[in-house]
C-alpha positions in Angstrom: 35.0 41.5 -13.1 31.3 40.9 -14.6 28.6 39.9 -12.2 26.6 37.4 -13.8 23.3 36.2 -12.5 20.9 33.4 -13.3 17.3 34.2 -14.6 14.8 31.5 -14.6 12.9 32.4 -17.9 9.3 32.3 -17.8 8.9 31.8 -14.1 6.4 32.9 -12.9 5.2 34.2 -16.4 7.3 35.1 -19.4 6.2 38.8 -18.3 7.4 38.7 -14.9 11.0 37.4 -16.1 11.3 40.0 -18.5 10.5 42.4 -15.9 13.1 40.7 -13.5 15.8 41.0 -16.2 15.3 44.8 -15.9 15.3 44.6 -12.4 18.7 42.9 -12.4 20.2 45.5 -14.9 18.9 48.6 -13.0 20.4 46.7 -9.7 23.9 46.1 -11.2 24.3 42.7 -13.1 26.5 43.0 -15.8 25.5 39.7 -17.7 22.3 37.7 -17.6 22.3 33.9 -17.8 18.8 33.2 -19.0 17.5 29.8 -19.7 15.1 27.8 -21.8 13.2 25.5 -19.5 13.3 22.1 -20.1 10.9 19.4 -19.7 13.6 17.1 -18.5 16.3 19.4 -16.5 17.8 16.2 -15.1 21.0 18.2 -14.3 19.5 20.8 -12.2 18.9 21.6 -8.4 15.2 21.2 -7.1 14.8 24.9 -7.0 15.8 25.5 -10.6 14.0 22.3 -11.9 11.1 23.3 -9.8 11.1 26.8 -11.5 11.4 25.4 -15.0 8.3 23.1 -14.5 6.3 26.0 -13.3 7.4 28.2 -16.4 6.2 25.2 -18.6 2.8 25.1 -16.8 2.4 28.9 -17.5 3.7 28.5 -21.3 5.0 25.5 -23.0 5.6 27.1 -26.3 9.2 27.6 -27.1 8.2 30.2 -29.8 6.6 32.1 -27.3 9.9 32.1 -25.3 11.8 33.2 -28.5 9.5 36.0 -29.0 10.0 37.4 -25.2 13.5 36.6 -25.4 14.1 38.9 -28.5 12.0 41.7 -26.8 14.1 41.6 -23.5 17.1 41.9 -25.8 15.9 44.9 -27.6 14.7 46.6 -24.1 18.2 45.8 -22.7 20.7 46.5 -25.5 23.9 47.1 -23.4 23.3 43.9 -21.4 25.4 40.9 -22.2 23.4 37.5 -22.3 24.5 34.0 -21.8 21.9 31.2 -22.9 21.6 28.2 -21.1 19.8 25.1 -22.8 19.5 21.9 -22.8 20.1 19.5 -25.8 16.6 18.3 -25.7 15.3 21.8 -25.9 17.5 22.5 -28.9 16.2 19.3 -30.7 12.6 20.1 -29.8 13.0 23.6 -31.3 15.1 22.2 -34.2 18.6 22.9 -34.5 18.4 25.1 -37.6 15.9 27.4 -36.1 17.5 27.5 -32.8 20.9 28.7 -34.2 19.0 31.0 -36.5 17.2 32.7 -33.6 20.4 32.8 -31.5 22.2 34.6 -34.5 19.3 37.1 -35.4 19.1 38.1 -31.5 22.7 38.4 -30.5 22.5 35.1 -28.2 26.0 33.9 -29.1 27.3 32.7 -25.9 25.6 29.1 -25.3 25.9 26.7 -22.1 24.6 23.7 -23.8 24.1 20.9 -21.4 22.6 17.2 -21.3 24.5 16.0 -24.3 23.9 12.5 -25.7 27.2 13.1 -27.8 28.9 15.9 -29.5 26.6 16.0 -32.9 24.3 18.9 -31.8 27.2 20.8 -30.1 29.1 20.7 -33.4 26.4 22.0 -35.3 25.7 24.5 -33.0 29.5 25.9 -33.2 29.3 25.2 -37.1 26.7 27.8 -37.1 28.4 30.3 -35.4 27.7 30.1 -31.9 30.2 30.1 -29.1 29.8 27.0 -26.9 31.1 27.1 -23.3 33.2 24.3 -21.5 33.0 23.0 -17.7 36.2 22.7 -15.6 36.1 21.3 -12.5 38.3 22.8 -9.6 40.9 19.7 -9.8 41.6 20.6 -13.5 41.1 17.0 -15.0 43.2 16.9 -18.2 40.4 16.3 -20.3 38.4 19.1 -19.2 41.6 21.4 -19.8 42.1 20.3 -23.2 38.8 20.9 -24.2 38.8 24.1 -22.8 41.9 25.2 -24.6 40.5 23.9 -28.1 36.9 25.7 -27.2 35.5 28.6 -29.1 33.6 29.7 -25.9 34.2 31.0 -22.5 35.6 28.5 -19.5 33.2 28.1 -16.8 35.5 27.0 -13.9 34.2 25.7 -10.6 34.8 28.4 -8.0 34.8 26.4 -4.8 36.0 22.9 -4.3 34.2 20.2 -2.8 36.1 18.6 0.1 39.0 16.8 -1.1 38.7 18.2 -4.6 41.8 20.7 -4.3 44.9 19.2 -5.3 48.4 19.8 -3.6 49.4 21.5 -6.9 46.6 23.9 -7.2 45.2 24.3 -3.7 43.3 27.7 -4.7 41.1 29.4 -7.4 44.1 31.8 -8.4 46.6 28.4 -8.7 44.0 27.1 -11.1 43.2 30.3 -13.1 47.1 30.6 -13.5 47.5 27.3 -14.7 45.0 27.7 -17.3 46.5 30.8 -18.3 49.9 29.5 -18.5 48.6 26.6 -20.7 47.3 29.3 -23.2 43.8 29.7 -22.3 42.8 33.2 -23.9 39.1 32.8 -23.6 37.2 34.4 -20.7 37.1 32.5 -17.6 33.8 32.8 -15.4 33.5 31.2 -12.0 30.5 29.5 -10.7 29.4 27.0 -8.1 29.3 28.1 -4.7 29.5 31.7 -5.3 26.7 32.3 -2.7 28.2 35.5 -0.6 29.6 38.9 -1.8 32.8 37.4 0.3 33.3 34.5 -2.3 32.7 37.0 -5.3 35.5 39.0 -4.2 37.9 36.1 -3.9 36.9 35.0 -7.2 37.8 38.6 -8.4 41.2 38.4 -6.5 41.9 35.2 -8.4 41.8 36.8 -11.5 38.5 35.7 -13.4 36.7 37.5 -15.7 33.5 37.1 -14.2 31.2 35.5 -11.4 28.1 33.4 -11.6 25.6 34.1 -8.7 22.6 31.9 -8.8 20.3 30.7 -5.9 21.4 33.5 -3.5 19.7 36.1 -6.0 16.7 33.8 -7.0 15.6 33.0 -3.7 15.0 36.9 -3.1 13.0 37.1 -6.4 9.6 37.5 -4.4 11.2 40.5 -2.5 12.6 43.1 -5.0 13.9 45.5 -2.5 16.0 42.7 -0.7 17.0 41.2 -4.0 18.3 44.6 -5.3 20.3 45.4 -2.1 21.7 42.0 -2.6 22.9 42.4 -6.3 24.3 45.7 -5.2 26.6 43.9 -2.4 27.7 41.5 -5.0 28.5 44.1 -7.6 30.4 46.2 -4.8 32.8 43.3 -4.7 33.0 42.5 -8.6 
């Protein structure tokens, strides 16, 4: 199972986040979820929204972000990347310019958030990029149907909120089994609530293809030794 770690791009500087990407890989991360910081990250936690704001204070030029991301991709040729981006960022960059950057530099898997409608999402897909879809633990039919028709991976909620698990699907394994029985063939990566290596091990046992780890690693960014040790703990469970 892939260990997927979130990287706040540009925090505290572009140079620092590029160095952190290498630290991630050297410590055992398989796939890096990297973002474009948004000027309006209305869906983010206080931690990530705050880091996006700090990144944009240091550099608010998206052309510089793209230059640095191209360099990071060249520096880590064996590492997979998932690009998380807000629709408002794609609009600011320009859809054609954004998709060309992604195609030219191998950023093919996209988590596209903050959508007003499907217009830009469809343009991105038509350009050749793979756009993921999010499915909550209780498996709403509209989300399942969208996953089945999606060209990207499924981002499945790993840990249910109180009362969210259903009698039909009380465990993550039952959720994954159901999606596979429905015909889902794309990768299933699980996130939200994967705060400990023990939960990552449960995600693996459930049959997921990858596990997203976010704040647990992000909070250790100022302590490289502790960060590397924590990544190694997660990696051992993946």
